[in-house]
Backbone bond lengths (Angstrom), bond angles and torsions (degrees), N, CA, C in turn:
res aa  C-N    CA-C-N  psi(-1)  N-CA   C-N-CA  omega(-1)  CA-C   N-CA-C  phi
1 M - - - 1.387 - - 1.540 112.20 -
2 P 1.435 111.67 136.63 1.527 114.70 178.25 1.308 114.61 -69.59
3 Y 1.358 113.49 150.89 1.402 119.65 175.69 1.560 114.56 -138.34
4 I 1.220 125.58 142.08 1.438 131.95 170.91 1.534 109.78 -111.37
5 I 1.285 115.55 105.48 1.522 120.45 -174.06 1.559 109.42 -111.65
6 S 1.390 116.60 126.97 1.440 118.92 179.56 1.565 105.68 -117.35
7 T 1.293 119.59 155.82 1.371 128.21 177.33 1.558 107.65 -141.28
8 V 1.429 110.08 133.48 1.531 115.04 177.91 1.462 110.03 -153.75
9 N 1.342 120.79 134.98 1.513 128.29 171.78 1.664 97.11 -78.38
10 V 1.358 110.89 119.84 1.501 114.37 -177.12 1.556 109.64 -93.94
11 N 1.434 119.13 2.99 1.377 124.51 175.68 1.582 110.01 46.08
12 G 1.264 118.30 52.22 1.513 125.22 -179.28 1.501 109.45 96.56
13 V 1.196 123.55 104.13 1.455 122.08 178.76 1.579 122.77 -61.08
14 R 1.272 109.58 -32.89 1.440 114.85 174.99 1.473 116.94 -63.00
15 A 1.397 114.17 -38.95 1.396 124.01 170.64 1.486 113.59 -63.60
16 A 1.267 105.51 -50.10 1.563 113.61 -175.57 1.522 120.69 -57.19
17 T 1.456 108.31 -36.62 1.404 116.27 177.40 1.481 112.16 -74.28
18 G 1.305 116.28 -21.94 1.406 117.78 176.94 1.575 118.33 -84.27
19 K 1.378 108.98 -8.35 1.353 114.82 -179.00 1.528 117.53 -116.43
20 G 1.367 118.96 4.06 1.386 123.82 171.96 1.459 117.39 137.66
21 M 1.328 121.10 -2.00 1.417 120.02 178.44 1.519 117.62 -65.00
22 L 1.312 113.88 -34.97 1.486 115.23 173.19 1.542 112.40 -59.39
23 A 1.268 118.50 -40.41 1.482 124.60 178.72 1.520 110.05 -60.30
24 W 1.291 116.36 -41.60 1.423 129.34 -174.30 1.577 102.56 -66.73
25 L 1.446 116.89 -49.21 1.462 122.08 -172.31 1.697 102.20 -65.78
26 A 1.214 117.26 -36.92 1.370 119.96 -176.64 1.554 117.05 -66.26
27 A 1.463 110.01 -29.64 1.433 116.08 -179.35 1.520 115.28 -101.67
28 T 1.405 120.72 -10.99 1.402 118.62 -174.62 1.593 111.97 -77.58
29 E 1.237 110.22 146.92 1.496 117.58 172.05 1.507 120.09 -86.52
30 A 1.306 114.10 0.29 1.493 124.21 -179.16 1.558 108.86 -60.31
31 D 1.410 112.36 142.86 1.341 118.73 178.67 1.590 111.14 -91.65
32 I 1.403 110.05 -30.56 1.565 114.64 174.25 1.557 103.43 -140.47
33 V 1.433 104.22 137.74 1.455 116.38 177.29 1.545 109.18 -121.49
34 C 1.450 110.84 113.45 1.419 114.61 170.99 1.544 111.23 -85.37
35 V 1.381 111.49 138.13 1.548 115.45 -175.38 1.522 101.10 -128.20
36 Q 1.342 111.34 146.95 1.528 124.66 172.12 1.477 115.73 -124.56
37 E 1.351 115.12 159.81 1.532 119.60 -177.64 1.529 113.09 48.51
38 T 1.312 112.94 56.43 1.528 114.12 167.99 1.419 113.08 -65.71
39 R 1.284 115.85 -26.53 1.574 123.32 -173.82 1.535 113.10 44.43
40 A 1.334 115.02 49.30 1.472 114.32 -175.72 1.630 105.32 -155.80
41 T 1.322 107.84 163.50 1.505 113.16 168.42 1.389 116.74 -77.73
42 D 1.311 122.64 168.49 1.533 123.79 -177.41 1.507 105.77 -62.15
43 E 1.357 124.85 -36.03 1.456 124.14 -177.38 1.608 105.12 -72.62
44 Q 1.214 120.35 -37.22 1.384 120.11 -175.87 1.547 110.65 -74.88
45 V 1.219 115.70 -31.35 1.555 119.69 -178.98 1.530 102.42 -71.53
46 R 1.282 123.18 -48.72 1.462 126.60 179.44 1.373 115.87 -57.95
47 A 1.340 121.99 -39.38 1.451 132.49 173.74 1.528 108.66 -61.99
48 A 1.389 120.86 -49.65 1.360 123.65 -179.09 1.531 112.65 -64.23
49 L 1.312 111.91 -37.76 1.566 118.03 -177.03 1.564 112.36 -95.14
50 A 1.261 114.61 13.83 1.579 115.40 -172.73 1.485 110.23 -55.54
51 P 1.370 124.13 -45.60 1.513 118.86 179.78 1.521 113.07 -59.47
52 A 1.342 116.26 -40.82 1.528 115.32 173.60 1.340 114.75 -62.07
53 L 1.480 122.37 -42.56 1.404 122.54 -174.81 1.584 105.95 -70.19
54 D 1.283 115.61 -35.47 1.506 118.54 -178.62 1.549 108.82 -63.26
55 A 1.347 120.07 -34.03 1.408 129.81 178.93 1.541 114.57 -77.63
56 G 1.455 115.89 -5.95 1.381 117.68 170.85 1.517 121.19 121.10
57 W 1.449 112.68 -1.29 1.435 119.97 177.95 1.490 110.05 -72.69
58 W 1.333 121.61 142.13 1.471 122.87 172.90 1.435 110.42 -102.99
59 L 1.267 121.03 136.95 1.406 124.66 -175.53 1.544 114.52 -108.65
60 S 1.211 114.25 127.11 1.528 119.19 164.10 1.427 109.38 -118.47
61 H 1.416 123.32 135.76 1.413 126.64 -171.76 1.418 113.63 -145.50
62 A 1.336 116.50 148.62 1.469 124.54 -179.02 1.588 101.69 -126.12
63 E 1.435 117.55 98.21 1.482 113.72 -179.97 1.504 109.69 -81.01
64 P 1.392 109.74 158.94 1.438 120.97 -169.14 1.568 104.46 -83.91
65 E 1.445 110.14 149.54 1.418 114.59 174.86 1.534 112.79 -77.94
66 S 1.425 113.11 -26.02 1.454 122.04 178.09 1.590 106.10 -92.26
67 K 1.353 111.35 124.76 1.417 115.00 176.13 1.489 118.13 -59.91
68 G 1.375 122.56 126.30 1.340 120.89 177.07 1.577 117.33 87.11
69 R 1.358 110.72 6.67 1.524 115.35 -177.70 1.464 114.23 -135.63
70 A 1.249 121.26 150.84 1.394 128.85 179.26 1.543 110.93 53.83
71 G 1.413 121.91 -140.19 1.374 128.28 -170.78 1.471 110.29 90.74
72 V 1.415 120.41 124.28 1.491 120.48 178.80 1.571 101.10 -135.78
73 G 1.463 100.64 153.97 1.560 108.01 -173.34 1.498 105.24 -143.29
74 I 1.286 118.90 165.67 1.510 131.51 166.20 1.540 113.44 -129.14
75 L 1.179 111.70 118.80 1.625 114.33 176.49 1.408 105.65 -105.75
76 S 1.295 119.34 127.14 1.427 126.64 -178.47 1.581 116.78 -125.46
77 R 1.200 120.39 159.48 1.466 123.45 179.09 1.529 109.21 -73.60
78 R 1.298 116.04 -25.83 1.499 125.40 -170.93 1.450 110.36 -138.34
79 A 1.344 122.25 160.11 1.450 116.24 178.41 1.373 112.65 -78.80
80 P 1.478 122.04 142.99 1.359 123.75 -178.75 1.507 109.50 -74.08
81 H 1.221 117.27 162.27 1.539 127.64 -177.26 1.538 110.42 -72.93
82 A 1.508 110.75 -28.19 1.551 120.37 -177.25 1.469 107.89 -164.51
83 V 1.316 114.29 148.72 1.460 118.54 176.35 1.538 109.74 -140.83
84 R 1.330 113.62 132.48 1.442 119.59 -174.24 1.702 107.42 -125.33
85 I 1.295 117.37 136.58 1.354 122.70 174.02 1.498 108.75 -100.05
86 G 1.348 114.87 133.30 1.424 120.39 174.09 1.604 111.85 79.42
87 F 1.256 116.16 166.48 1.425 123.67 178.15 1.489 115.96 -116.17
88 G 1.149 117.12 26.32 1.492 128.45 -178.73 1.373 120.22 83.21
89 S 1.335 120.93 16.14 1.403 130.06 177.70 1.621 110.30 -77.89
90 S 1.267 110.94 129.47 1.610 118.43 176.11 1.620 107.33 -69.51
91 E 1.300 114.22 -35.28 1.422 119.33 -172.17 1.566 110.04 -82.26
92 F 1.215 116.82 -41.29 1.623 121.70 -171.35 1.497 112.56 -106.77
93 G 1.300 116.51 0.74 1.476 116.69 -176.95 1.444 119.53 -52.89
94 A 1.423 117.15 -32.89 1.356 119.10 -174.93 1.625 110.97 -113.02
95 S 1.285 112.46 18.09 1.460 118.69 -171.24 1.573 111.25 -85.23
96 G 1.320 115.02 -4.45 1.586 113.60 179.88 1.415 113.55 68.55
97 R 1.304 113.63 30.65 1.558 110.72 179.90 1.609 112.65 -115.86
98 Y 1.286 116.84 6.34 1.494 113.14 -177.49 1.522 101.91 -157.58
99 L 1.410 114.93 138.03 1.350 127.56 174.02 1.494 110.50 -149.67
100 E 1.387 121.39 141.53 1.346 122.29 172.52 1.429 117.39 -131.44
101 A 1.226 125.97 155.78 1.529 128.64 -172.21 1.647 108.14 -144.36
102 D 1.325 111.43 137.09 1.649 117.48 -179.87 1.545 101.21 -94.91
103 F 1.352 105.01 133.98 1.552 114.37 166.03 1.453 111.14 -135.15
104 D 1.360 121.24 112.72 1.524 123.79 -168.63 1.446 106.21 51.60
105 H 1.307 111.58 -125.53 1.431 116.95 -177.92 1.581 118.07 -97.08
106 V 1.384 111.70 16.77 1.476 115.99 -178.23 1.550 109.44 -119.75
107 T 1.293 114.43 134.72 1.417 116.66 172.86 1.595 111.29 -108.67
108 V 1.271 116.97 129.97 1.408 122.82 -173.14 1.497 108.46 -117.00
109 A 1.470 120.61 129.15 1.414 122.69 -178.48 1.466 111.26 -117.46
110 S 1.250 121.23 143.46 1.515 125.44 173.10 1.499 103.32 -111.04
111 V 1.471 110.76 129.22 1.537 113.04 -175.22 1.657 104.61 -135.03
112 Y 1.296 107.82 141.36 1.455 118.76 173.90 1.498 112.01 -118.71
113 V 1.360 117.52 104.89 1.568 116.18 175.80 1.621 101.55 -102.73
114 H 1.402 106.88 128.88 1.465 113.58 -175.62 1.540 110.81 -68.46
115 S 1.356 116.28 171.15 1.502 122.95 -168.39 1.489 111.21 -69.77
116 G 1.464 118.87 -40.65 1.380 124.16 -168.13 1.457 115.70 68.02
117 E 1.280 115.75 176.14 1.428 122.70 -175.66 1.570 104.29 -156.97
118 A 1.228 113.01 115.62 1.508 125.84 177.18 1.550 118.05 -36.73
119 G 1.163 121.59 114.89 1.557 123.43 -179.59 1.486 119.21 76.37
120 T 1.338 118.05 22.59 1.433 124.97 -175.98 1.655 108.18 -127.93
121 T 1.347 111.70 161.27 1.415 112.98 175.16 1.403 115.38 -59.18
122 R 1.352 116.70 -25.69 1.497 116.37 -179.95 1.575 108.98 -67.66
123 Q 1.237 117.88 -35.77 1.491 123.24 172.19 1.577 107.48 -56.55
124 D 1.309 113.71 -56.29 1.457 119.97 -179.16 1.526 112.28 -52.32
125 E 1.341 118.02 -41.42 1.438 121.87 170.68 1.465 118.11 -60.53
126 K 1.359 115.38 -34.18 1.490 122.63 176.02 1.469 110.44 -64.64
127 Y 1.423 115.00 -42.29 1.367 120.58 179.51 1.505 118.12 -68.22
128 R 1.378 111.81 -34.20 1.441 117.96 173.38 1.596 109.31 -63.08
129 F 1.342 117.50 -46.49 1.449 124.29 -174.19 1.563 106.84 -63.29
130 L 1.262 115.32 -44.54 1.448 120.19 179.10 1.657 115.44 -62.29
131 A 1.376 107.31 -41.40 1.485 113.33 176.68 1.632 109.37 -62.79
132 E 1.282 118.25 -42.89 1.368 114.07 -172.66 1.547 110.25 -78.67
133 L 1.318 114.97 -40.45 1.539 118.03 168.25 1.546 111.45 -51.45
134 G 1.187 115.80 -44.44 1.642 119.77 -174.47 1.597 108.20 -61.35
135 V 1.350 116.12 -42.85 1.480 121.07 173.53 1.461 113.44 -55.56
136 S 1.381 117.48 -48.35 1.427 126.33 178.32 1.592 115.44 -64.94
137 M 1.278 110.84 -42.31 1.534 113.96 174.56 1.467 115.48 -67.21
138 T 1.425 119.70 -37.99 1.404 119.23 -176.47 1.514 110.01 -73.88
139 A 1.343 114.81 -18.09 1.456 114.60 -179.87 1.534 118.32 -80.67
140 R 1.457 104.67 -9.43 1.565 115.76 -173.35 1.494 108.22 -70.91
141 T 1.433 118.88 155.40 1.475 126.50 164.40 1.430 107.95 -138.63
142 G 1.358 113.04 166.62 1.468 118.09 176.88 1.511 110.25 87.02
143 D 1.353 118.50 -170.56 1.385 128.37 -179.82 1.393 111.25 -72.56
144 F 1.373 125.53 112.33 1.509 124.12 -170.78 1.542 104.48 -157.15
145 V 1.332 107.94 129.80 1.610 115.87 173.09 1.491 114.54 -130.29
146 V 1.350 115.51 128.13 1.377 110.97 179.60 1.535 103.78 -111.37
147 S 1.406 114.14 126.31 1.421 120.03 -172.35 1.557 108.10 -122.35
148 G 1.242 109.88 141.12 1.514 114.16 -178.82 1.590 120.88 165.45
149 D 1.250 113.62 -166.42 1.518 116.81 -176.42 1.616 98.15 -105.98
150 W 1.462 113.24 114.69 1.256 122.99 -169.14 1.671 107.43 -97.58
151 N 1.319 112.45 -19.05 1.434 121.86 -174.31 1.534 111.07 49.88
152 I 1.294 111.45 42.86 1.569 120.63 169.15 1.545 110.02 -137.90
153 A 1.439 115.35 128.72 1.391 117.12 173.37 1.565 102.10 -95.91
154 H 1.297 116.75 119.68 1.476 115.69 -175.05 1.478 116.36 -67.88
155 T 1.395 117.84 -48.87 1.391 118.46 -173.42 1.479 109.54 -129.65
156 E 1.398 121.22 -177.94 1.468 119.08 -178.40 1.518 107.99 -69.55
157 L 1.225 121.12 -18.40 1.470 120.75 178.23 1.485 115.89 -68.01
158 D 1.469 111.16 -19.47 1.465 119.67 -171.81 1.510 113.66 -89.71
159 L 1.309 126.07 4.99 1.468 124.80 175.73 1.508 101.91 -155.03
160 K 1.197 112.62 144.74 1.446 127.49 178.46 1.523 115.90 -57.98
161 N 1.333 103.99 -56.22 1.557 114.81 -174.39 1.560 106.82 -104.38
162 W 1.342 113.32 63.85 1.398 114.67 179.33 1.666 118.56 -68.22
163 K 1.310 106.86 -32.12 1.579 111.24 -177.85 1.572 109.80 -66.47
164 G 1.457 114.23 -27.94 1.492 114.65 -179.21 1.502 111.81 -88.56
165 N 1.286 119.06 2.72 1.560 121.67 -178.09 1.412 115.03 -124.45
166 L 1.358 119.00 21.40 1.308 124.26 -177.39 1.650 116.27 -62.67
167 K 1.375 110.33 -20.78 1.469 120.39 179.96 1.573 108.92 -119.58
168 S 1.314 116.30 18.21 1.390 118.96 -177.00 1.515 109.93 -101.75
169 A 1.289 121.82 145.59 1.549 126.83 175.53 1.500 102.23 -62.50
170 G 1.372 109.24 136.15 1.415 123.56 -176.78 1.392 112.20 104.94
171 F 1.311 122.58 -18.03 1.400 129.99 -175.74 1.616 113.60 -135.03
172 L 1.407 109.84 16.89 1.482 114.68 -176.86 1.659 111.44 -79.76
173 P 1.227 115.30 153.98 1.462 118.47 -172.69 1.652 108.75 -59.18
174 E 1.363 115.25 -38.86 1.482 116.93 -176.61 1.444 110.30 -68.96
175 E 1.319 116.05 -29.15 1.613 119.28 -173.58 1.639 101.58 -77.37
176 R 1.332 114.16 -43.95 1.517 120.23 -174.21 1.699 108.80 -63.27
177 A 1.415 105.61 -37.75 1.485 113.86 -177.86 1.545 108.85 -68.37
178 W 1.245 118.47 -23.41 1.569 118.66 -173.46 1.630 98.99 -80.52
179 I 1.391 124.49 -38.44 1.431 116.43 175.57 1.470 113.28 -62.30
180 D 1.253 118.37 -35.89 1.565 128.46 172.35 1.453 106.54 -51.23
181 E 1.349 118.64 -51.95 1.477 121.52 178.04 1.523 114.49 -55.80
182 M 1.272 112.22 -50.97 1.480 117.50 177.51 1.550 113.00 -57.03
183 L 1.285 119.19 -44.99 1.394 122.26 173.93 1.547 116.09 -61.00
184 A 1.390 113.54 -40.38 1.417 116.04 177.10 1.535 116.94 -67.84
185 A 1.470 113.81 -22.33 1.460 120.85 179.13 1.423 113.84 -90.78
186 G 1.308 117.73 10.82 1.515 125.03 171.59 1.491 122.53 109.58
187 Y 1.387 109.43 3.24 1.597 115.41 -178.87 1.465 102.18 -85.90
188 V 1.336 114.49 152.41 1.489 128.87 172.36 1.563 111.57 -119.46
189 D 1.247 119.94 124.22 1.390 130.56 170.09 1.528 100.86 -71.80
190 V 1.351 118.14 95.98 1.362 111.30 -169.89 1.522 116.52 -79.04
191 V 1.363 116.27 -25.56 1.491 116.76 174.85 1.560 111.17 -61.51
192 R 1.402 115.15 -44.32 1.435 122.87 -178.96 1.579 109.33 -61.69
193 R 1.348 108.68 -42.71 1.667 111.48 -175.76 1.588 99.80 -66.33
194 L 1.359 125.01 -32.69 1.523 116.97 -166.99 1.576 99.99 -91.44
195 H 1.324 123.01 -13.95 1.409 125.92 -176.60 1.609 111.29 -123.99
196 P 1.332 114.77 54.94 1.592 115.00 -171.67 1.498 109.74 -66.72
197 E 1.305 118.29 153.09 1.453 132.18 171.08 1.594 113.77 46.05
198 V 1.426 118.61 30.02 1.359 122.97 171.60 1.449 108.41 -105.52
199 E 1.251 121.95 155.74 1.455 130.52 174.46 1.634 104.84 -79.97
200 G 1.410 114.18 120.77 1.378 115.92 -168.59 1.570 113.83 80.64
201 P 1.332 113.66 -150.44 1.368 131.44 6.02 1.614 108.49 -74.29
202 Y 1.347 114.87 125.64 1.452 116.06 -178.20 1.443 116.24 -70.51
203 S 1.414 116.82 149.19 1.516 121.62 -175.33 1.390 112.50 -118.95
204 W 1.392 120.86 -9.24 1.475 127.72 -178.33 1.548 114.05 -137.38
205 W 1.272 117.18 133.01 1.487 124.45 -179.48 1.452 103.01 -135.51
206 S 1.424 113.67 131.25 1.460 120.31 172.24 1.599 110.37 -57.25
207 Y 1.343 112.57 149.08 1.467 119.05 170.63 1.585 111.85 -72.79
208 R 1.370 112.67 -17.25 1.386 112.19 -171.02 1.619 108.48 -90.31
209 G 1.417 110.42 147.97 1.453 113.97 -177.39 1.430 114.29 73.66
210 R 1.377 110.59 -146.82 1.511 118.75 173.25 1.508 112.53 -117.39
211 A 1.370 114.46 35.85 1.571 114.47 -179.23 1.477 113.87 -50.13
212 F 1.480 112.13 -48.55 1.382 113.23 -177.64 1.574 118.33 -62.97
213 D 1.264 113.43 -42.89 1.485 119.26 -174.75 1.549 103.77 -69.36
214 N 1.260 122.44 -28.75 1.470 123.08 -171.35 1.622 105.70 -101.68
215 D 1.327 119.46 7.33 1.417 124.42 -176.61 1.546 113.63 48.94
216 T 1.251 112.33 37.73 1.603 117.73 179.17 1.551 103.28 -88.01
217 G 1.281 118.20 74.72 1.373 123.26 -176.45 1.480 118.09 -115.88
218 W 1.488 119.30 -177.88 1.339 129.72 178.03 1.557 106.30 -125.15
219 R 1.351 115.77 141.21 1.412 125.92 168.90 1.453 105.99 -94.06
220 I 1.282 121.79 93.83 1.593 126.58 -176.19 1.567 110.11 -124.67
221 D 1.332 117.68 -3.78 1.382 123.09 -176.01 1.667 107.89 -104.39
222 Y 1.364 117.73 103.39 1.534 118.30 -178.67 1.419 117.85 -112.48
223 Q 1.206 121.10 165.80 1.453 130.41 157.52 1.444 108.12 -117.31
224 L 1.349 114.11 106.19 1.528 115.59 172.83 1.472 106.94 -102.91
225 A 1.328 108.79 123.88 1.660 119.15 -177.52 1.564 110.54 -120.58
226 R 1.139 105.52 155.52 1.608 114.96 174.52 1.580 108.58 -138.03
227 G 1.323 109.89 167.91 1.481 114.07 176.16 1.547 108.56 84.50
228 D 1.117 114.40 -164.29 1.574 127.12 178.78 1.584 107.39 -64.35
229 L 1.278 113.09 -29.03 1.502 115.78 179.73 1.473 113.41 -59.93
230 A 1.277 115.28 -39.13 1.549 123.80 -175.14 1.497 108.41 -62.33
231 A 1.498 116.69 -43.68 1.354 119.09 -178.91 1.589 115.05 -76.96
232 R 1.500 113.37 -5.64 1.330 112.76 179.65 1.638 113.64 -98.93
233 A 1.260 113.18 0.95 1.492 114.85 172.24 1.488 116.25 -67.79
234 K 1.304 111.30 121.68 1.531 119.12 -171.32 1.417 116.63 -114.62
235 Q 1.214 116.83 -21.12 1.582 123.09 -176.71 1.614 107.93 -153.54
236 A 1.266 111.42 138.89 1.505 117.75 173.55 1.593 112.72 -143.46
237 V 1.221 114.27 134.11 1.495 123.94 -174.33 1.408 113.57 -134.58
238 V 1.367 116.50 136.90 1.506 114.79 174.82 1.559 100.22 -102.30
239 E 1.383 115.46 123.98 1.443 114.62 -173.34 1.543 112.71 -94.13
240 R 1.348 111.69 79.27 1.475 128.61 179.90 1.504 109.24 -65.39
241 A 1.310 115.93 128.52 1.517 121.94 176.79 1.464 111.76 -54.95
242 A 1.217 125.72 145.74 1.373 130.86 179.64 1.596 109.50 -63.46
243 A 1.362 115.85 -33.42 1.471 118.75 -177.37 1.476 105.72 -150.88
244 Y 1.339 113.32 157.92 1.610 124.26 173.98 1.458 110.75 -38.68
245 D 1.338 117.70 -55.93 1.447 123.84 -167.14 1.570 106.30 -73.62
246 Q 1.203 122.72 -8.06 1.498 119.45 -171.63 1.694 102.76 -102.69
247 R 1.230 120.86 10.34 1.418 124.74 179.44 1.488 110.06 -84.54
248 W 1.379 114.85 136.15 1.449 118.01 179.37 1.543 110.82 -111.04
249 S 1.414 111.25 -2.41 1.456 119.96 177.23 1.438 108.21 -152.66
250 D 1.364 124.00 169.96 1.365 123.15 173.42 1.509 109.98 -87.32
251 H 1.229 120.09 -6.87 1.548 130.04 169.15 1.539 108.08 -101.44
252 A 1.325 110.70 150.44 1.512 118.67 171.96 1.626 112.90 -106.76
253 P 1.183 122.75 142.05 1.490 124.69 179.23 1.550 108.13 -58.72
254 V 1.289 114.81 136.50 1.486 123.95 178.55 1.506 104.31 -113.94
255 T 1.388 113.82 111.21 1.451 121.67 -170.43 1.527 111.85 -110.96
256 V 1.388 122.63 126.83 1.427 123.17 177.37 1.450 108.72 -124.22
257 Q 1.316 112.90 133.71 1.573 120.25 169.21 1.572 112.27 -93.62
258 Y 1.329 109.09 129.77 1.460 119.43 -177.96 1.584 109.76 -110.21
259 R 1.298 114.08 117.26 1.548 112.87 -179.38 1.606 109.21 -55.03
């Protein structure tokens, strides 16, 4: 069965729906939309997305234990067969950073990896999250895709100013090596496979300065797929807004068509 899967960090679902997210949902051809950083409770997310849910979208959501942080969801055209929050971690099970849902023979996950800060306990926490998530991901079989905001630029092609960020969280050697490990374990970065050897396509731009206008961005929103699904990825696009004032998040949706 063909799928169109999109992923986007909404940077607060209540703010995003007030800026244009609802119009995007009404227009998208995606079958499944993975969202990150809803920064809201289940009730608040449902209230913000009410017009979309009334129009037929189905919502699965993992609310964050920390108010105003994290929160991930999966919007789908039809109800999933099963939904699971977390990946078995005792430390991160209630953090609102991971959610997965089964559709036919495909499992789709929405993940949010926080940004970290080099040399701090926050970075240590990021490494612990990645380590546990990696164990879970490498144990998976079948058609499986993890979509989300990884807050890691894998290579020099994945951020404009890579020379100035060699010691910055998001481009640290240990973080980049983790992506290498996932690829070695059988995952495919489908956007990069479909857009080899090109700068970007970037999916996040700082609100500061003229980063968006100058396309000084980072590619940190990935769909990592394995199994037959990875081979079926045929087209990928970053839905970059036409202008700065048309953005409804500092991230752009990353949309992949699977045959």
